N, C-alpha and C positions, 0 to 999 in steps of 0.2 A: 379462660377456658378454651381448649382446643375445638376445632371444627369436628364434626362427625361427617364422614363421607359414606353414603350408602351406595353399594355396587352390587352386581350380580356375578354369576359364574365366570371364572376367569377364562375357561375355554371359549365361551360363547359371546360375552358381552363386550363388544367393540366400543360402545358409547361409554361404558363404565371406565374403561381404560383411560380414555382422555383425560379427565380431571385427576385420576389416580396418579397416573405417571407424571403429570405436570406438577402436581403438589409433591411427589416424592423427589423429583428431579430438582425442584426449586427449594427443597428443605422446609416446606410449609407443614407444620405438624397437623396430624388429624388422627382422630379415632377411626379405625377401619372396620365398617360393618357390612358383612355380606349377607344379601338376601337371595338366594338362589332362585333360578327358574325351575319350577317343579312340574309345570304343565305348559301346554302351548299357549294360554292366556292366563297371565297372573295379575290382571288389572285390579280385581277386587282386593286381593291380599296387598298389593303395592299401594292402593289408595290409602291405606293406613298411615302411610309416611309421605306419599307423593301426590301432588294434586292431579298429575297426569296419569297416575298408575304405572309409571315408568321409572327406570333408573338411568343415570345417577341422580342422586339428590345430596345436596350439601345442607347440613344443618348448623346454623351459627347462633347459638343460644336459642332464642325464641323465633328465629327466623328461618324460613325454609327457601332454599334457592334450587331450583330444578332446571333441568336441561343442561347439557355439556357446555354449550356456548355461553349460556347465561352464568353458569359456574365460573367459566374463565373470565368473563367480563367482571364479574363480582369481585373475583380475587385480584384482577388487575388494578382495581380502585384501592386495594389494601396491601399489596405486596409488589415490590419491584421485581422486574425481569420477566413478567409474564408474556409481555410483547417486547420486541426489539426497541431499543432506544433510538436507533438511527431511523430517520423519517421515512426514507425510501424502503428500507427493510421492513418497517412496521407497516407501511401501506400494502406492500406485498404479502406480508404475513396475515393481515386482517382479510385481505380479499380471498387468498388461497384457503385459509381456514373456513371462511363463510361458504366457499365454493364446495369444500368437502362436506360441510355440514348440511347443505341443502341439495347436494347432487350425487352423481355416481351412483344412481340406482341399480344400473346393471351389474356393477361390481358388487353391490350388497347382496343382490338377489341370486346372482350366479357363482359368487365365490363367498359363501357363508363363513363366518369367522369360526375357526377351530384351531386353537393354538397348537394342540398336541398331535396333530396328524399331518401326513403328506399325501397329496392327491394328484393323480394324473387326471387333469381336467378334460371334460367333454370338449369338442370343437366350439370355439368362442362365437357367439352370436355377434353381429356387426356392432350392436350397442356396447358390448363388452370391450370389443376391440377399440372402440372410440374412448372409452373410459380409461383403459389402460394406456393408450397413447397420450391422453391428456395428463394422467398422472406422470408418466415419463417427463413430458414437457415441463411440468411444474417443478419436479425434482431437478432437472437439469438446469432450468433457469435459475432456481434459488442458489444452487451450488456455484454456478458460473458467476452470477452477478454479485453474490455476497461472500464468496470464497470459502464457505464451509467451515467446519465439517457438518454444520447444521443447515437447515434449509433457508435460515434467514441470517446466517453469519456464524460468529464463533461460539455463541451461547445457545443452549437448549431453550426453546420458548414454546409457547401455546401452539405455534405452527407445527412444530414437531410432534407435539402431544396429539394434535388432531389427525396427523397422518400415521401415528404409531400403530393403530390397528391395522392400516394398510400394509405395513411393513411385514406383519404376521401372514396376512393373506398372500402377499407376494411370495413369501417363503413357502406357504402350505401348498399353492398352486403353481409354483415355478413360473410367475409371470415375469416378462421381460420388460425391464424399465430402463434399459441403457445404461448410461452412466450414472443414472439415479441409484443404481445398486450400491454405490459407495455410502450413500446415506442409509440405505437398507441395512447393510452390514454394520454400520456405525450405531444406528439407534438400537438394533438387536443386542448389541453388546452392552449397552448402558445397564448399569446395576439395577435400576428400577424395572427395566424390562425383563432382565433375567430373573428378578424376584417374581414378577407377575407369570412368567413362563413356568417357573418352578412350581408355583402354587397351582397353575392350571394342569400341570402333569400329575400332581398329587390328588386332584380331585377324582373321586370314584363314581360320583352320580352322573347319570346321563338323562337327557330330557328328550323324549321321543320325537317331537317335531323338529328340533335342531338337528338331531341324528338323521332324520329323514331328508332334510336339506342337504345335508353333507352327502348322502348317498346319491342324491340327484346331480350334485356337482360333478361327480366323476368317481374314478376307481380310487379306493384308499390303498395306497402301496406301503404305507408305514403308519403305525399308531403306537405313539410313545406314552400315552396315558396310563396311569395306574388302573388295573382292571379290578 
């Protein structure tokens, strides 16, 4: 019986993208169930299938696995390729993925995820400048040490999945990640990322609080979403 992966809006849900693109890239079959954000707080509705009231959630028969990192670790015990085989690359990937999972709050707050738009951002706060500089450092180190084209070597792994939402943010806000842009271009061209983007552009619903965060982030200079 295949897994069921529960995610939210393609335009907004950066956490959902992580396991979705990982499973697509590795060819792990799953039933794709979308539960959209319909209001600023969806906790009570999402509690029907998620113990935290959040997405993503992986259903494996009678077992519920929540949190994007928890899902990646769960899948790694059952499927090859989630993490790099090389020990040095795996250590780098584990640390960098954990860093993304628990950090970069300025990037999350100031550059809200919205796949279908392009934004002229407001002047960056020092905390955001620091986050972008650290992301650039991670990208450039991974590509230099493990020779690409992915962040931990020649194969797509959970590390790339965890930074996939950042690639959309970099494009949306025109953030400078130096030589790391080579990875951004590469991951955005991946068939799974292109599918996610196509589905995001096709979405017609808008959620008020997410749109308000986008307006606070800067001036929208292009909107490719279906109206």
